[in-house]
C-alpha positions in Angstrom: 19.7 167.4 202.9 20.6 164.8 200.7 22.5 166.2 197.5 24.7 165.2 194.3 27.9 165.5 195.0 30.1 166.0 192.0 33.8 164.8 192.5 35.4 167.2 195.3 37.8 170.1 193.7 40.9 170.6 195.8 41.7 174.2 196.4 45.3 175.3 196.9 46.7 178.2 198.1 49.6 179.1 199.8 52.9 181.3 199.7 55.6 180.5 196.7 59.4 181.4 197.0 61.1 181.8 193.8 64.9 180.1 195.0 67.3 180.2 192.1 70.0 177.2 192.0 67.7 174.5 193.6 65.1 172.3 192.1 62.4 171.1 194.6 62.9 167.7 193.8 63.5 164.4 196.0 63.1 160.9 195.6 62.7 158.7 192.7 59.8 159.7 190.0 57.0 157.3 189.7 56.2 155.1 186.3 52.3 156.6 186.7 53.7 159.6 185.7 54.3 158.3 182.1 50.6 157.3 182.1 48.5 158.9 179.6 45.0 160.1 180.9 41.9 158.2 180.0 40.3 158.9 176.7 37.1 161.0 177.1 33.9 158.7 176.9 31.7 159.0 174.2 29.1 156.8 175.4 27.0 157.5 178.4 27.2 154.9 181.1 25.5 156.4 184.5 22.4 156.5 185.9 20.2 159.4 184.6 19.0 162.3 186.4 15.8 162.7 187.1 13.6 164.1 184.1 16.1 163.0 181.7 15.1 159.7 179.9 16.5 157.7 176.5 20.2 158.0 175.3 22.1 161.0 174.3 21.6 162.5 171.0 25.4 163.9 170.8 28.4 164.5 173.1 30.4 167.9 172.8 34.2 167.1 173.5 36.6 165.2 171.5 37.5 164.3 167.6 34.0 163.1 166.8 31.8 165.7 169.0 29.8 168.6 167.7 30.5 171.0 170.1 31.4 174.6 169.2 35.0 175.6 169.2 34.5 178.0 172.0 34.5 175.0 174.3 38.2 175.1 173.8 38.4 178.3 176.2 41.0 178.3 178.5 39.4 179.9 181.1 35.9 177.8 180.4 32.6 178.6 179.4 29.0 179.4 180.9 26.3 177.2 179.3 22.6 178.5 179.7 19.4 177.9 177.5 17.9 180.3 175.4 14.2 178.9 174.3 14.9 175.7 172.5 18.8 176.8 171.9 21.9 176.7 174.1 23.9 179.7 174.6 27.9 179.0 175.2 29.4 182.3 176.6 33.4 182.6 177.0 35.0 183.3 180.5 37.8 184.8 178.8 36.1 187.6 176.7 33.3 188.9 175.4 32.2 186.0 173.1 29.1 183.9 172.7 27.8 181.1 170.4 24.0 180.1 170.2 23.6 176.5 169.3 20.1 174.8 168.3 19.8 172.1 171.0 18.2 169.7 168.5 20.6 169.3 165.9 23.9 171.2 167.4 23.6 173.7 164.1 25.3 176.8 165.1 22.6 180.0 164.8 24.8 183.1 165.8 28.2 184.0 167.0 28.8 187.5 168.3 31.0 189.6 170.5 28.1 191.7 172.3 27.4 192.6 175.8 24.5 190.4 177.2 22.1 192.7 179.1 19.8 190.2 180.0 17.0 187.6 178.8 13.3 188.8 177.9 10.2 187.5 176.1 8.2 187.9 172.8 4.8 188.6 172.1 4.5 184.8 171.7 6.1 184.4 175.2 9.3 182.7 173.7 12.4 183.8 175.3 15.0 186.3 173.7 18.2 187.4 174.2 19.0 191.4 174.8 22.4 192.7 173.9 24.1 195.8 173.8 26.5 197.5 171.5 28.7 200.8 172.6 29.6 202.7 169.6 31.1 206.0 169.9 29.7 206.9 173.0 26.0 205.6 172.1 24.5 202.5 173.1 22.4 200.3 171.0 20.1 197.7 172.1 19.8 194.2 169.9 17.5 191.3 170.5 17.9 188.0 169.5 15.3 185.2 169.3 16.2 181.3 169.9 17.0 181.0 166.2 19.6 183.6 166.3 17.7 186.0 164.0 17.4 189.7 165.0 14.0 190.6 166.3 14.8 194.3 167.1 17.5 197.1 166.9 17.3 200.3 168.8 18.8 203.1 170.7 18.0 206.6 172.2 14.4 206.9 173.8 13.3 203.6 172.5 13.5 200.5 174.6 12.3 196.7 173.9 9.2 195.7 176.0 8.3 192.0 176.0 7.8 192.0 172.1 6.8 195.7 171.8 8.8 198.8 171.5 8.2 201.9 173.6 9.2 205.4 172.7 9.6 207.7 176.0 9.3 211.5 175.8 12.5 212.9 175.8 14.5 213.4 178.6 12.2 211.1 180.4 12.7 209.7 184.0 11.0 208.1 187.0 10.8 211.4 188.6 9.3 213.2 185.9 7.3 210.4 184.1 4.8 212.6 182.1 4.6 213.3 178.5 3.7 211.9 175.1 4.7 207.8 174.3 4.1 206.0 171.4 3.7 202.0 171.1 5.5 200.4 168.1 5.7 196.9 166.8 9.3 195.7 166.1 9.4 196.3 162.6 8.8 200.3 163.7 5.0 200.7 162.8 3.4 202.7 165.2 0.3 200.9 167.1 -0.7 203.6 169.5 0.4 207.0 170.8 -0.9 208.6 173.9 -0.3 211.1 176.8 0.3 210.7 180.2 -0.9 213.8 181.6 0.8 215.5 185.0 -1.9 216.6 187.4 -3.1 220.3 186.5 -2.5 220.9 190.3 0.3 219.3 192.0 -1.9 219.0 195.1 -4.0 216.6 193.3 -1.0 214.1 193.5 -1.5 213.0 196.8 1.6 212.2 199.3 1.3 209.1 201.7 0.2 211.4 204.3 -2.9 212.8 202.4 -3.6 209.3 201.3 -4.4 208.3 205.2 -6.7 211.5 205.3 -8.6 210.2 202.0 -8.6 206.6 201.9 -11.9 206.4 199.7 -9.7 208.4 196.7 -10.8 206.4 193.7 -8.1 206.0 191.2 -8.6 207.8 187.5 -8.6 204.9 184.7 -8.8 207.6 182.2 -5.5 209.1 183.1 -3.2 206.6 181.6 0.3 205.4 183.1 3.8 204.5 182.0 4.0 201.4 180.1 5.6 198.5 182.3 5.2 195.4 180.6 3.1 193.5 177.7 2.0 190.0 177.2 0.9 189.1 174.0 -1.7 191.9 172.8 -2.0 193.3 176.0 -0.1 196.2 177.5 0.1 197.1 181.0 0.4 200.8 182.4 1.0 201.8 186.0 0.0 205.3 187.0 2.7 205.3 189.9 -0.1 205.6 192.6 -0.7 201.8 192.9 -3.3 201.6 189.8 -2.2 198.8 187.0 -4.4 199.2 183.8 -4.5 196.4 180.9 -5.2 198.1 177.4 -5.2 196.5 173.8 -2.6 196.6 171.6 -3.8 194.5 169.0 -7.2 195.1 167.3 -8.2 198.1 169.1 -5.3 200.0 170.3 -5.3 201.6 173.8 -8.7 200.5 174.5 -8.8 199.7 178.3 -9.4 196.1 179.2 -9.6 196.2 182.6 -7.9 198.0 185.6 -7.2 196.9 189.3 -5.8 199.3 192.4 -3.7 197.8 195.3 -6.4 198.8 197.7 -9.2 197.2 195.8 -11.9 195.8 197.8 -11.8 192.7 196.0 -8.0 192.3 196.4 -7.2 193.9 199.9 -10.8 194.6 201.2 -10.4 198.5 200.6 -7.9 198.6 203.8 -4.3 199.4 202.3 -2.7 202.7 203.4 -1.0 204.2 201.3 -1.9 202.1 198.2 0.3 198.9 197.5 2.4 199.1 194.2 2.1 196.4 191.4 5.2 194.6 189.9 4.5 191.9 187.1 5.3 188.5 188.1 5.1 186.5 184.8 2.4 185.4 182.6 1.3 181.5 182.6 -1.1 179.1 180.9 -3.1 177.3 183.3 -6.1 174.8 183.4 -9.0 176.3 183.4 -11.7 176.0 186.2 -14.5 173.7 185.7 -16.9 176.7 185.1 -14.7 178.0 182.6 -13.9 174.6 180.8 -17.7 173.1 180.9 -18.6 174.5 177.8 -15.5 173.3 175.8 -15.8 170.4 177.4 -19.4 169.5 175.9 -18.0 170.8 172.6 -14.8 169.0 172.1 -16.2 165.6 173.6 -13.5 165.4 176.1 -10.7 166.5 174.0 -7.6 168.7 174.8 -7.7 170.0 178.5 -8.7 173.7 178.5 -6.8 176.3 179.5 -6.6 180.0 180.5 -3.9 182.8 179.9 -3.0 184.3 183.3 -1.1 187.5 184.7 0.6 187.1 188.1 0.9 190.4 189.9 3.1 191.1 193.1 1.5 194.3 195.3 4.1 195.6 197.6 3.4 198.0 200.9 6.4 199.2 202.6 5.5 197.9 206.0 3.1 195.1 205.4 3.5 191.7 203.9 3.0 191.5 200.3 0.1 190.3 198.4 -0.1 188.2 195.1 -3.2 188.3 192.5 -3.8 186.0 189.5 -5.8 187.4 186.8 -7.2 186.4 183.9 -5.3 188.2 181.0 -8.5 189.4 178.5 -10.6 190.3 181.3 -9.1 190.9 184.6 -11.0 188.3 186.7 -9.6 187.7 189.8 -8.7 184.1 189.8 -7.1 184.2 193.3 -5.4 186.2 196.0 -2.6 185.4 198.9 -0.7 186.7 201.2 3.0 186.1 200.9 5.2 185.7 204.0 6.6 189.0 204.7 7.5 192.1 203.1 8.7 192.6 199.6 9.6 196.2 199.0 8.4 197.9 195.6 10.6 199.5 193.1 8.9 202.9 192.6 10.9 203.8 189.0 8.5 202.4 187.0 10.2 198.9 186.6 9.8 196.9 183.4 11.6 193.6 184.8 9.8 191.1 185.9 10.4 189.6 189.6 13.7 188.4 189.1 14.7 184.7 190.5 11.6 182.9 189.6 11.8 179.2 188.6 8.4 177.7 187.0 7.7 174.1 186.7 5.1 173.8 184.0 4.9 169.9 184.7 3.1 170.8 187.9 2.2 174.5 187.7 4.4 175.3 190.8 6.0 178.3 190.9 9.4 179.2 193.1 8.9 182.8 193.8 12.1 184.6 195.9 11.3 186.5 199.0 13.0 189.4 200.3 12.0 189.1 204.1 13.7 187.2 206.8 10.7 184.9 207.0 12.0 182.6 204.2 14.4 183.0 201.1 11.6 181.1 198.8 8.2 180.0 198.5 6.5 177.3 196.1 3.2 178.5 194.9 0.5 176.2 193.6 -0.5 178.6 190.6 -4.0 176.5 190.1 -5.0 176.2 193.6 -3.6 179.9 194.8 -1.9 178.4 197.8 1.8 178.5 199.1 2.5 174.9 199.1 5.8 174.9 201.0 8.9 177.3 202.0 12.5 177.1 202.6 12.7 177.0 206.6 16.2 175.6 207.8 19.5 176.5 207.2 20.3 173.8 204.8 17.3 174.6 202.8 18.1 178.3 203.0 21.2 177.8 201.4 19.9 176.5 198.0 19.7 178.3 195.1 17.0 176.9 192.6 18.1 177.6 188.9 15.9 175.6 186.5 13.1 173.1 186.1 12.8 169.5 184.6 9.4 167.3 184.3 8.5 167.9 187.8 12.1 168.8 189.4 13.4 171.8 190.7 17.7 171.7 190.0 19.6 174.1 191.8 22.7 174.7 193.8 23.7 174.4 197.7 26.1 176.9 199.3 25.9 174.4 202.4 27.6 171.3 200.8 30.8 170.1 202.1 32.8 170.7 198.8 30.8 173.5 197.9 29.9 172.1 194.2 26.9 169.8 194.8 23.7 170.1 192.6 20.5 169.8 194.6 17.2 168.3 192.9 14.1 168.4 194.7 10.3 167.7 193.8 8.7 171.0 192.6 5.4 170.1 194.6 6.8 169.2 197.9 10.5 170.3 198.0 11.5 166.7 198.7 14.9 165.9 197.9 15.7 163.3 195.3 18.5 161.6 193.5 21.2 161.1 196.2 24.8 160.3 195.0 24.6 160.6 191.5 27.9 160.9 189.5 26.4 163.0 186.8 24.6 166.6 186.9 22.3 168.7 184.6 24.0 171.9 183.4 21.4 173.5 181.4 17.8 172.7 180.2 15.8 174.5 177.0 12.3 175.0 176.8 11.2 171.9 174.7 13.2 169.8 177.1 16.6 168.8 175.9 19.1 168.9 178.5 23.3 169.2 178.9 24.2 166.3 181.3 28.1 166.5 182.6 29.3 163.1 183.2 33.0 161.8 183.5 34.9 165.0 182.1 32.1 164.7 178.7 29.1 166.7 178.0 25.8 164.8 176.6 23.1 166.3 175.2 19.6 164.4 175.9 16.8 165.3 174.0 13.0 165.2 175.1 10.7 162.0 174.9 9.7 162.5 171.5 13.3 162.6 169.9 14.2 159.5 171.7 14.6 156.1 170.2 13.5 154.4 173.6 10.8 155.3 175.7 10.7 157.0 178.9 8.7 159.7 180.8 6.6 162.6 178.8 8.4 165.6 178.1 7.2 168.9 179.6 7.9 172.8 178.4 10.2 174.1 181.3 10.9 177.7 182.5 14.0 178.8 183.5 15.3 181.4 186.2 17.6 184.2 185.6 20.4 185.5 188.2 19.0 187.9 190.9 20.5 191.1 190.8 23.6 191.2 193.3 24.2 187.7 193.0 27.1 187.7 190.4 28.8 184.6 189.0 32.0 184.3 190.8 34.9 183.2 188.7 37.5 180.8 189.9 40.9 181.4 188.3 43.1 178.9 187.5 45.3 179.5 190.6 42.3 178.3 192.7 41.7 175.2 191.1 44.8 173.6 192.2 44.8 169.6 191.8 42.1 167.9 189.7 42.1 164.3 189.5 41.4 162.6 186.2 38.3 161.3 187.5 37.1 164.8 188.9 34.4 167.5 187.5 35.7 170.5 186.3 36.9 173.8 187.9 35.5 176.8 186.5 32.8 179.6 187.2 30.4 179.0 190.2 27.6 180.9 191.5 28.3 182.4 194.7 24.6 182.5 195.8 22.8 181.1 192.8 19.7 181.9 190.6 18.6 181.4 186.4 18.9 181.2 184.1 21.0 178.4 185.5 23.3 176.4 187.4 26.8 177.4 187.9 28.9 176.4 184.6 32.1 174.4 184.8 35.2 174.7 182.7 35.3 171.5 180.4 38.5 172.1 178.2 39.6 169.4 176.4 42.0 168.8 174.0 41.1 169.6 170.3 40.9 166.1 169.4 39.4 164.9 172.6 42.1 161.9 173.3 44.6 161.9 175.4 47.4 163.0 172.8 50.9 162.1 172.6 53.0 161.8 176.1 55.0 164.7 176.9 58.5 164.9 176.0 60.9 164.3 178.7 62.6 167.9 179.7 66.0 167.2 181.2 66.3 171.0 182.3 67.7 170.2 186.0 69.5 166.9 184.9 72.9 168.4 185.1 72.5 169.6 188.8 72.6 167.6 191.8 69.1 166.3 193.2 68.0 169.1 196.1 67.4 167.9 199.6 64.8 168.9 202.0 67.5 170.3 204.2 68.8 172.4 201.4 65.5 174.1 200.8 64.4 174.5 204.6 68.2 176.3 204.8 67.4 178.7 201.7 63.8 179.7 203.3 65.3 180.3 206.4 67.8 182.8 205.0 64.7 184.5 203.2 62.7 184.5 206.2 65.5 186.2 208.6 65.6 188.8 206.0 62.3 189.7 206.4 62.4 190.2 210.6 60.3 187.2 211.6 60.8 184.7 214.3 64.4 183.7 213.6 64.0 180.5 215.8 61.2 179.0 214.2 62.6 180.1 210.7 65.5 177.8 211.6 63.6 175.0 213.1 60.3 175.2 211.3 60.1 177.0 208.0 57.0 175.3 206.9 55.0 176.5 209.9 55.8 180.2 209.1 54.9 179.6 205.5 51.7 177.4 206.1 48.4 178.8 205.5 44.9 177.7 206.3 41.7 177.5 204.3 38.4 179.1 205.7 37.1 175.8 207.1 40.5 175.4 208.9 42.4 172.9 206.7 46.0 173.1 207.1 47.9 174.1 203.8 51.8 173.1 203.7 54.0 175.1 201.5 55.7 172.1 200.1 54.9 168.2 200.3 57.6 165.8 200.4 57.3 162.2 199.2 56.9 160.0 196.5 55.4 161.8 193.1 52.8 160.9 190.9 51.7 163.1 187.9 49.4 162.7 185.0 49.5 164.8 181.9 46.3 167.1 182.2 43.9 168.5 179.5 44.7 172.4 178.2 43.6 174.8 181.3 43.6 171.7 183.9 46.0 171.4 186.8 48.0 168.0 186.7 46.5 165.4 188.8 49.3 164.8 191.6 49.4 162.5 194.7 51.6 163.3 197.8 54.9 164.0 196.2 57.7 166.3 196.2 58.0 168.7 197.0 54.8 170.6 195.6 54.1 174.5 196.1 57.7 175.6 196.1 
């Protein structure tokens, strides 16, 4: 499959020997060693990635840049979007900076631990942080302007723009008791009691359910709040019943309810009853019947939309089912069966299905799958159809990260160099944009993008902020990392040799997922220029130049003491110290020959051709 190739990163591994008194040099120094690296570009001069148009608003590295100081972190940074802002996170310590994407203003800086991302009542993205103080943990929620939305602890949890106060000593095994729903200012909206059945026998087991498949769920029995969207609060009773209740003008009023074995949804035959999990809420074009009246009134104005909620119904042994509902009425818009089994979390999970990527330009949702059938499907949310799925090994190696103007960006574990960015058409999964020299690192909800090219980060704006034309901008959705798929931090010892033209060595995503592409280490000098030439250090000038034979003799002496193959230690010491990469590439402990070296930026390994020796 075609994909973008970043400049390859040379990974150097091997065994080092400390041999005192001998300098590992041989041969004259190249004149190239005295040359300084090229200055960082301040003008973008490459083909634009798909979905990006116009000219950069600013660049982030160099003497005249508008980048935050955290970019100088020796171990690099991770960059993700938060609503309409960029979040910069240090790889060295728990430190974060939030910067408005449009003008680069710093909105917030802190040293909290990031717990994840969530949504406010209006659907805007928020950052969920945690503070540990004297054994207690406090949750802090920030919006994309850096303002504190809510702060709380103990029994209170943040739930999609609302605050839920659970009973004391609440657990998923004992979920009953008194609940209170509050707004983020602490004002109580509604309180209720989720009652335990009077007789434990009333709480049927799965075996009992098979004997009585006609059991009707009790809509008056409430449940545990598991999510919210606008003024709608969702409750789950733990037995497959999902309720939508008013959290606005009529707190607690039942809006609608549906069970996993509903006749309209599953034909009433599912035993045991499937369990629900919220996937997300989406603003979609209204159907012809829904928009007919509005079209007559408005005379062909803006397209009518409807607010919907997507629910996954999971069964332990059968393929899961998706159902899309009108948020206010609960009307079933469509339902479909997924390719395989997606086990449910029976612990009243308040987290939406992780790893989704939504492209609002095409109304395509990428939904991860837990079965072996396929790791990912693309769903047309308007038509209620599976448009495509990842099939072969090449496609299965792709980890989608975010969307931009009808395109899906992700990383591929199948790339030869392991560092390629993949760009697909959202509607068809068709690969696009092969052999581009830049890549998109993060995209905000309003369409701002950070594009990395030639060691520089450029910020591009959406169409309305561009001086010149381009394609229209669309809102984008960003996925967040799957649990169990952590970012893999590549340390300096693995970065090895970086050519001056190469991209950055830094954190990569082992398997992929959100909120984002693997970030790369973009450490630059503070003034962005090449800087003064390093002074000549004649530390070994008083010693005679070492030869390859001297080095081999000393290495053989060390190897003899270890009890290794004496004969090979004498004749081929390099072979005993050589290693191989996972791909079978041989790595020698030392390379002899002419040497060319270029001074590097802070945190970068120098760029070197074969010279020598290296690695000793």
